C-alpha positions in Angstrom: -63.8 -18.6 32.0 -62.2 -20.8 30.8 -64.6 -22.6 28.6 -63.2 -25.8 27.2 -65.2 -27.1 24.2 -64.4 -30.6 23.1 -65.5 -31.7 19.6 -65.1 -35.4 18.7 -66.0 -37.7 15.9 -69.1 -39.9 16.5 -67.1 -43.1 16.0 -65.5 -42.5 19.3 -68.7 -43.0 21.3 -68.0 -46.6 22.0 -64.2 -46.3 22.1 -63.6 -43.4 24.5 -65.2 -42.3 27.8 -66.0 -38.7 26.8 -67.5 -37.9 30.2 -64.2 -38.9 31.9 -62.3 -36.9 29.3 -64.3 -33.8 30.3 -63.6 -34.3 34.0 -59.9 -35.0 33.5 -59.5 -31.9 31.3 -61.4 -29.8 33.9 -59.1 -31.1 36.6 -56.0 -30.4 34.5 -57.1 -26.8 34.0 -57.9 -26.4 37.8 -54.5 -27.8 38.7 -52.7 -24.9 36.9 -54.0 -22.6 39.6 -55.0 -20.0 37.0 -58.8 -20.3 37.5 -61.4 -20.4 40.3 -63.4 -23.6 40.6 -66.6 -21.9 39.7 -65.2 -20.4 36.5 -64.4 -23.6 34.6 -66.9 -25.1 32.2 -66.1 -28.1 30.0 -68.6 -29.5 27.4 -68.3 -32.0 24.6 -70.1 -32.0 21.2 -70.3 -35.2 19.1 -69.8 -34.6 15.4 -72.0 -36.9 13.4 -70.8 -35.6 10.1 -67.1 -35.4 9.2 -64.5 -36.5 6.7 -61.1 -37.6 7.9 -58.2 -38.6 5.7 -59.1 -41.6 3.5 -62.4 -42.3 5.3 -61.0 -45.3 7.1 -63.8 -46.3 9.6 -61.5 -46.1 12.6 -60.1 -42.6 11.8 -61.3 -40.3 14.5 -60.6 -36.9 16.0 -60.8 -35.0 19.3 -60.3 -31.2 19.2 -60.2 -29.1 22.3 -61.0 -25.4 22.0 -60.0 -23.4 25.1 -61.4 -19.9 25.5 -60.0 -17.7 28.2 -60.3 -14.1 29.2 -57.5 -11.8 28.3 -54.8 -11.0 30.8 -52.8 -14.2 31.3 -49.1 -14.2 30.4 -47.8 -16.1 27.4 -46.1 -18.5 29.9 -49.5 -19.1 31.6 -51.3 -19.7 28.3 -48.6 -22.2 27.3 -48.7 -24.0 30.6 -52.5 -24.2 30.4 -52.5 -25.5 26.9 -49.8 -28.0 27.5 -51.4 -29.3 30.8 -54.8 -29.8 29.2 -53.3 -31.3 26.0 -51.1 -33.7 28.0 -54.1 -34.8 30.1 -56.3 -35.4 27.1 -53.5 -37.4 25.4 -53.1 -39.5 28.5 -56.9 -40.2 28.7 -56.9 -41.1 25.0 -53.6 -43.1 25.1 -55.2 -46.5 24.2 -56.5 -44.9 21.0 -53.0 -43.9 19.9 -51.9 -47.5 19.8 -53.3 -47.7 16.3 -52.7 -44.9 13.7 -56.3 -43.6 13.6 -56.7 -40.7 16.1 -55.9 -37.0 15.6 -55.8 -34.8 18.7 -55.6 -31.1 18.6 -56.0 -28.1 20.9 -56.4 -24.4 20.2 -56.4 -21.6 22.8 -58.2 -18.3 22.3 -58.1 -15.2 24.4 -61.4 -13.3 24.5 -61.1 -9.6 24.8 -63.2 -8.1 27.7 -65.2 -5.9 25.3 -66.4 -9.0 23.5 -67.6 -10.9 26.5 -70.7 -10.7 28.7 -71.0 -12.9 31.8 -73.2 -13.5 34.8 -72.1 -16.4 37.0 -74.0 -17.4 40.2 -71.8 -20.4 40.7 -68.8 -18.4 42.0 -70.5 -17.5 45.3 -70.6 -21.2 46.3 -66.8 -21.3 46.2 -65.8 -17.9 47.3 -65.3 -17.2 51.0 -66.6 -13.9 52.2 
């Protein structure tokens, strides 16, 4: 962990570079120093069906859901959330020039008894 899941309204497909958003969000999480490189996974899901405000055709949303394992301090969680949110807002800044984008982030701690993992990627980054 962490897993960062980005949901976004389909009307952003031509107005935002979602692949770059994924990479920049990953880089922001890595820059906190809280996670190993092999642990971070970012994915984005386009939402084709949604209703926003008054259904203006330009109204759009991006929601980031960060899931982390339990054990980080409150300060670390706040730092992570703020770093990822700020980087996403920076990447999406041109869309905030008009009043049609909603950006949100939620961070969840997953208790160890509710999580099963097997990650072969770590060995590429860990030094023996």
